[in-house]
Every structure is written in C-alpha cells, then in structure tokens.
C-alpha atoms as one frame of an Amber mdcrd trajectory, in Angstrom:
protein
   0.000   0.000   0.000   1.311   3.411  -0.977   1.501   5.647   2.086   2.492
   9.176   3.040   4.572  10.303   5.966   3.935   8.740   9.339   4.940  10.616
  12.477   7.993   8.360  12.681   8.914   9.270   9.099   8.451  12.935   9.923
  10.765  12.716  12.927  13.372  11.143  10.699  13.312  13.579   7.786  12.978
  16.664   9.970  16.098  15.819  11.948  14.158  15.589  15.209  15.226  11.996
  15.701  18.681  10.452  15.798  19.949   9.227  12.464  17.835  11.651  10.429
  17.806  10.785   6.736  18.046  13.171   3.822  14.967  13.591   1.666  15.950
  13.171  -1.991  14.744  15.681  -4.508  12.201  14.031  -6.790  13.243  13.690
 -10.384  11.311  15.904 -12.755  11.368  15.591 -16.525  12.678  18.648 -18.387
   9.920  20.559 -20.158   9.941  20.809 -23.920   8.906  24.414 -23.363  11.943
  25.015 -21.146  14.495  23.028 -19.149  13.366  24.801 -15.994  14.127  22.061
 -13.507  17.826  22.821 -13.909  17.387  26.575 -14.299  17.965  27.375 -10.643
  19.081  25.442  -7.613  16.673  24.743  -4.786  18.804  26.903  -2.501  17.907
  29.962  -4.589  14.201  29.611  -3.841  12.990  31.857  -0.997  11.824  30.498
   2.342   9.509  32.529   4.598   8.108  31.579   8.025   4.891  29.556   8.048
   2.442  29.450  10.974   0.546  26.275  11.885  -2.384  26.160  14.330  -4.632
  23.446  15.673  -8.233  24.668  15.366 -10.844  22.095  16.284 -14.010  23.782
  14.972 -15.135  26.755  12.922 -16.849  28.125  16.040 -13.529  29.227  17.553
 -12.428  32.893  17.464 -10.753  32.703  14.074 -10.172  36.453  13.767  -8.003
  36.446  16.885  -6.318  33.277  15.622  -5.453  34.962  12.327  -4.056  38.039
  14.054  -1.807  35.762  16.122  -0.661  33.815  13.070   0.029  36.999  11.088
   2.283  38.152  13.927   4.041  34.775  13.944   5.041  35.129  10.284   6.394
  38.645  10.771   3.267  40.761  10.385   1.402  42.076   7.352   0.242  45.425
   8.753   2.364  47.686   6.562   1.534  45.667   3.443  -2.228  46.102   3.678
  -2.873  49.363   5.523  -4.743  51.643   3.146  -4.522  49.036   0.370  -6.846
  46.790  -1.631  -6.733  43.130  -0.584  -7.910  40.476  -3.041  -8.830  37.029
  -1.698  -9.118  34.173  -4.192 -11.359  31.693  -2.388 -11.833  28.035  -3.346
 -15.425  27.249  -4.322 -14.879  24.089  -6.348 -17.977  22.367  -7.708 -21.358
  21.616  -6.215 -22.960  18.829  -4.219 -22.318  17.884  -0.621 -21.846  14.987
   1.733 -24.812  14.134   3.992 -24.538  16.117   7.207 -21.888  18.505   5.844
 -21.986  21.858   4.091 -19.886  22.614   1.025 -17.709  24.861   3.234 -17.001
  21.968   5.553 -15.499  19.731   2.921 -14.617  21.150  -0.500 -15.161  24.918
  -0.359 -13.242  27.113   2.040 -15.474  27.736   5.034 -17.364  31.060   5.214
 -16.217  31.613   8.806 -12.595  31.357   7.702 -13.312  33.907   4.962 -15.232
  36.212   7.305 -12.546  36.038   9.985  -9.778  36.840   7.494 -11.791  39.772
   6.130 -12.319  41.075   9.686  -8.603  40.731  10.433  -7.644  42.604   7.258
 -10.168  45.320   8.057  -8.825  45.707  11.582  -5.309  46.076  10.151  -6.459
  49.001   8.015  -7.221  47.521   4.582  -8.998  50.104   2.439 -10.937  47.503
   0.458 -11.294  43.724   0.535 -12.445  41.887  -2.587 -13.663  38.290  -2.520
 -12.673  36.754  -5.859 -13.863  33.586  -7.590 -15.510  32.466 -10.803 -19.209
  31.589 -10.629 -19.172  29.022 -13.469 -22.737  30.065 -14.296 -24.508  30.835
 -17.560 -27.445  32.539 -15.892 -27.786  36.175 -16.871 -27.292  38.444 -13.880
 -25.951  35.636 -11.664 -23.474  37.055  -9.146 -20.774  35.615  -6.935 -22.991
  36.476  -3.961 -25.660  34.173  -5.411 -23.210  31.284  -5.511 -22.191  31.952
  -1.922 -25.819  32.034  -0.815 -26.396  28.685  -2.544 -23.671  27.267  -0.292
 -25.326  28.583   2.856 -23.022  31.569   3.381 -24.072  34.605   5.407 -23.040
  37.119   2.745 -24.120  40.145   4.773 -21.959  39.066   7.712 -18.898  38.906
   5.455 -19.830  42.197   3.777 -19.956  43.873   7.193 -16.733  42.309   8.500
 -14.618  45.193   7.132 -15.349  48.806   6.085 -15.552  48.004   2.357 -16.044
  44.455   1.078 -16.746  43.680  -2.582 -17.522  40.446  -4.441 -16.226  39.861
  -7.966 -17.118  37.062 -10.373 -13.731  36.741 -12.032 -15.026  34.605 -14.897
 -16.433  37.882 -16.277 -15.054  41.286 -17.163 -16.717  43.038 -14.257 -16.422
  46.821 -14.436 -13.340  46.736 -16.656 -13.506  47.120 -20.428 -11.134  44.239
 -21.031  -9.335  41.413 -19.257  -5.843  42.095 -17.934  -2.821  40.323 -19.412
  -0.517  39.145 -16.618   2.923  37.982 -17.711   4.678  35.106 -15.971   7.436
  36.721 -13.883   9.316  33.454 -13.408  10.658  31.692 -16.493   7.544  29.975
 -17.872   7.027  26.265 -18.376   4.005  26.197 -20.700   2.397  29.664 -20.965
   4.162  33.061 -21.031   1.114  34.969 -19.753  -2.576  34.673 -18.914  -5.700
  36.754 -19.312  -7.378  37.490 -15.952 -10.117  39.639 -14.440  -8.921  43.166
 -13.604  -9.223  42.491  -9.843  -6.171  40.225  -9.937  -4.109  43.099 -11.326
  -5.735  45.912  -9.333  -5.240  44.455  -5.842  -2.217  45.565  -3.811  -2.102
  42.441  -1.639  -3.192  39.066  -3.007  -4.352  36.137  -0.877  -4.834  32.535
  -2.027  -7.226  30.837   0.389  -7.334  27.129  -0.382  -8.760  23.979   1.120
  -6.384  21.178   2.191  -7.676  18.281   0.063  -6.599  15.405  -2.106  -7.136
  15.839  -5.836  -8.085  13.185  -8.361  -5.609  14.360 -11.010  -3.018  16.399
  -9.091  -2.762  14.402  -5.855  -3.092  17.537  -3.738  -4.954  20.817  -3.941
  -4.079  23.547  -1.454  -3.142  27.157  -2.265  -1.233  26.781  -5.548  -3.918
  24.644  -7.179  -6.536  27.138  -5.951  -5.111  29.613  -8.482  -6.431  27.580
 -11.415  -9.740  29.395 -10.962  -8.104  32.746 -11.723  -8.226  31.861 -15.433
 -11.607  33.206 -16.618 -14.198  31.135 -18.443 -15.071  34.369 -20.224 -11.767
  34.006 -22.084 -10.765  30.341 -22.038 -14.262  28.778 -22.128 -13.382  25.105
 -21.519 -10.374  25.336 -19.189 -10.007  21.579 -19.038  -9.431  21.359 -22.790
  -6.995  24.296 -22.820  -5.028  23.767 -19.613  -5.516  20.173 -18.413  -5.131
  18.391 -21.744  -4.057  21.000 -24.279  -6.539  19.598 -26.781  -7.627  23.173
 -27.552  -5.326  26.136 -27.927  -5.959  29.487 -26.246  -8.554  31.561 -28.092
  -7.468  34.338 -30.407  -6.090  37.285 -28.474  -5.058  35.263 -25.409  -1.400
  34.307 -24.902  -0.542  31.070 -26.714   1.399  28.236 -25.130   5.120  28.116
 -25.844   5.275  24.661 -27.405   2.075  23.146 -28.832   4.025  19.917 -29.440
   4.835  19.304 -25.759   3.168  16.351 -24.060  -0.576  16.579 -23.590  -0.659
  14.341 -20.523  -2.254  16.381 -17.721  -0.085  14.865 -14.985   2.899  16.466
 -16.698   1.152  19.505 -18.125  -1.191  20.889 -15.463   1.347  21.138 -12.590
   3.519  23.287 -14.851   0.573  25.433 -15.929  -0.263  25.985 -12.258   3.284
  27.141 -11.530   3.046  29.513 -14.496  -0.191  30.962 -13.062   1.551  31.474
  -9.719   4.373  33.194 -11.579   1.889  35.478 -13.320  -0.106  36.411 -10.205
   2.274  36.039  -7.229   0.674  35.357  -3.858   1.365  37.672  -0.912  -0.382
  35.502   1.678  -1.478  31.864   1.541  -4.158  30.531   3.886  -4.870  26.793
   3.987  -8.152  25.680   5.573  -7.845  22.161   6.934 -10.157  22.488   9.919
 -12.675  20.200   8.217 -11.852  18.792   4.806 -11.986  15.614   2.733  -9.741
  12.827   1.505  -9.729  10.955  -1.774 -10.468  13.870  -4.097 -11.383  17.510
  -4.471 -15.155  17.104  -4.211 -17.912  14.622  -3.359 -18.218  13.733  -7.058
 -14.868  11.880  -6.837 -15.430   8.180  -6.231 -14.325   7.096  -2.767 -13.850
  10.583  -1.292 -15.099  11.289   2.228 -15.086  14.017   4.910 -12.380  14.241
   7.588 -11.630  16.536  10.546  -7.893  17.405  10.513  -8.312  20.536  12.681
  -5.488  22.447  10.946  -5.103  26.086   9.858  -1.921  27.226   8.078  -0.750
  30.710   7.065   2.368  31.847   5.220   3.668  34.650   3.017   5.155  32.335
   0.405   2.639  30.093  -1.347   5.144  27.306  -2.079   6.475  27.268   1.483
   2.899  27.210   2.825   1.769  24.357   0.563   4.893  22.386   1.484   4.176
  22.689   5.203   0.506  21.902   4.576   1.478  18.770   2.622   3.632  17.632
   5.530   0.739  18.273   7.936  -1.366  16.055   5.662   1.186  13.283   6.138
   2.966  13.624   2.786   6.578  14.248   1.876   6.515  17.677   0.158   9.458
  16.539  -1.980   7.716  13.387  -3.226   8.085  12.494  -6.896   5.732  10.959
  -9.418   4.413   7.537  -8.397   4.963   8.419  -4.731   2.093   9.443  -2.483
   0.171  11.570  -3.240   1.286  11.791  -6.895   0.508   8.266  -8.044  -3.113
   8.842  -8.912  -6.205   6.955  -9.978  -8.549   8.705 -12.377 -12.078   7.487
 -12.821 -12.072   6.172 -16.422 -15.623   7.416 -16.940 -14.500  11.033 -16.557
 -11.215  11.126 -18.472 -10.158  10.622 -22.114  -8.462   7.246 -22.733  -5.065
   8.791 -23.525  -5.143  10.552 -20.135  -5.414   7.150 -18.425  -2.392   5.628
 -20.150   0.681   7.899 -20.223   2.676   6.959 -23.287   5.953   6.395 -21.463
   4.815   5.451 -17.964   3.238   2.370 -16.397   0.946   4.287 -14.038  -0.998
   7.511 -13.952   0.848  10.262 -12.145   1.089  13.963 -11.408   4.341  15.851
 -11.102   4.931  17.689  -7.841   3.936  21.337  -8.414   5.827  22.455  -5.295
   9.123  21.090  -6.653   8.407  22.668 -10.037   7.761  26.007  -8.328  10.968
  25.597  -6.323  12.929  24.949  -9.533  11.416  28.134 -10.963  12.770  30.028
  -7.960   9.331  30.949  -6.559   9.635  29.254  -3.162  11.374  26.431  -1.352
   9.738  23.046  -0.792  12.520  22.043   1.584  11.194  21.790   5.139  14.696
  22.166   6.557  14.776  25.707   5.152  11.267  26.762   6.290  10.792  28.221
   9.776   7.559  26.610  11.030   6.037  28.591  13.882   3.126  27.900  16.190
   2.310  24.196  16.408   5.097  21.840  15.215   4.238  19.752  12.157   4.637
  16.512  14.093   1.920  17.667  16.532  -0.435  19.023  13.872  -0.103  16.101
  11.456  -3.263  14.392  10.251  -2.458  11.510   7.903  -4.769  11.836   4.893
  -5.993   8.743   3.155  -4.822   8.800  -0.426  -6.955   7.604  -3.287  -4.492
   5.323  -5.052  -5.030   2.303  -7.213  -4.529  -0.098  -4.358  -7.029   1.825
  -2.220  -9.905   2.284  -4.668 -13.146   0.314  -4.328 -12.865  -3.301  -5.535
 -13.701  -3.785  -9.165 -13.012  -0.161 -10.116 -10.208  -0.007 -12.658  -8.249
  -2.924 -11.246  -5.685  -4.408 -13.605
C-alpha cells in the first residue's frame, strides 16, 4: 500500500530523531517548453516563516487566531494598511456529503473567509475583494448568489470590514477588457494569462485554499486554488486548454510556448499551475484544513469522504505554505511521481483514454507542483529551510488517506 509520511517518518526527515535521513529531490522531466528544472538550484528559492495552528471547529475565534498567526510570520500590517486586498477563495464544484456543508469539505469555510476579512479590516485595509468564478450561464448571476447557494451569510462577510466587494472573475466586471498578466518566473508552458482586472488591481493578493486530495493532481491547497483565476469568459473550456491542451488558447489570449509538448495532464497541469503562480504572485497563503476531505477535491470523486484534521496554516510564500501543509497532511513535500500523493487513480468514466495511459509510464501520475515552483525560484519546498512557527508539524499532522489504485473500491479499474 502506498503511504504518506507517518509521524515516525516525519521525525526522521525533519532531523528531530537520531539518524535523520536526507529527503531526496524528486526527479522531474525537463519541459519541452523550457528546461526549468535545472534553471535554478533549490537553494535559490525563498523560504519565509509559516504558521501552523490546531483549530478544532469553525466556532472558535478565528479572527483572533489569524491576528496571532500573522504576527508569527512577521506581520502584514504595513503591506495592507490603506490598500486593496484580493482574496481568491476556493469554491470548487457543487454537491455535498450528507450532514456537511460545502464549506465543511470542499469549499473554504465562510467563517474562515469572514474572519480573514475582519482581520484585514482591523489592520487598516482600504478595500477587501472576494474573488472567484461563478461558473454560471445565468444572466445576472453574481458571486454572492453562488455563496448564498452554499449557505453563506453574505451580509456578515460584507460587514466584517469597512468596504467588502464580491467579484465574479469569470467575467469582465467593471473593466472594459481582461488584464494580461505575464509570468514573472521563467515559464514552463504559458508566457502569460488573461485574468479579471481584480487580480491586477489588488495591492495584496491572498490565495485561500482547502487542504484536500485531488483526483488528477494528488493535492490541492493554495497553488492549485489559483487555477480558478483563469476566466471562463476568455478560455471557455479550461479543461481542454489547460488540463489536456486539446484546444489552444482563443485568439487574443497568450498562446502556449510549445504546442508539441506532451498533452498528458499529470505532466502539463502542474507546470501550468506554476506559471499561473508566476503570473499572479501570492502575498499571503491561507490553507483551511479544519474540516476537509480525503480521496479527491469534491464529493463527485469516487471514494472521497469528509475528515476533521483541525489544521489552519498561514504563510507569506505560497510554495512554502503548501509544502508545510502537505507535511501536515502526512505527505513528503518533496515526493516524486508515483509516490504518495502523486501516483493517482482517475475514474475512467470522466477522463479521455489517452489521459489514463501515459505513453511512457506504467501508471498515472502527477508531477509535484511544489518542486516545479521551487525549480522556478518561486519558493522552497525544503522543510529544513522553512521556519515553522506555532504548532510543530509533528503535533499538527493528520495523515490523509490517499486515493491510489490499491485503495480504490474493488472492481473499479483494477488491472
């Protein structure tokens, strides 16, 4: 059975136990768009403090908790006072598990959002914008409508700070055109992306993700949350353009660097995600793992189920934060393809046949987006370089069940 890190493993790789072992850097295949994996050494990637907290329920005083965690990572007061803060929230899909709300399991929880907004307001933010695509074709449908459908108290969030706005980033909004954001790191697949103006206009950008497994990517935390910044109003079918590359970007949008590079999403999408992070850098990453789910990114993924990790994580560097979050989920943040959580099982009913059989691999996989981001110089995925404050990882760790081939329901895709 393919497993993640146990507490014993963690003690070993973190150097907290005698005879600590070195964690090898996972091998990553050079991109046909660029040989980025060798472009910079891991030591060149920045490492910022990351704060970890044990939070048992959403009923706790999360605003005070955030203020404490912000102080632990060095403070954000001067960065947001008098500024516009944009928060990209994770509102993936619909449906729910019996007895749970969408915010419990696969959306970020409204109380986490409201508490963060209140904390930003108290620190002097001029404006806070909640950002996400609605994925709706209804005329006049607003982001607030989607939040209400998930049981959110929209008025409570609106009143949590002096000025709170909601923007459906799949649309133009008040702008006359979408903004073109160039990848500031050397790109893997795309040199730039079209995005809603709010991603360019904000002075301080927050990625607020849910700590979950993902059917195709293994993990989704704060980097993967950025996928939703690419607007349906431009790219239409994002899966065809970004996951598989079966469709090229529409006319007027930046084209990919090498249309002949592999179309396998386990290779392609992690690199696209790192490019998005390079185009819209994150100033603060917040990972909600108070209540979450294992086995996939939503209840539509076969075998997924709710869990109660009781974890909240905050950091200024998105890669550092995701790496610590991965370790708190019981995974080695430097894991390579075919290691947990990157050896994946995709439901054959929902994926094209060529996405189930990589041409040069025996098993389905996803490359580690944190290592790819480290190679691009965006942030370190090396726990030995990251100052973890608050609760130690070994005390916060909740070992997520992974949804691998040897753990799927009997009769489903066995070979």
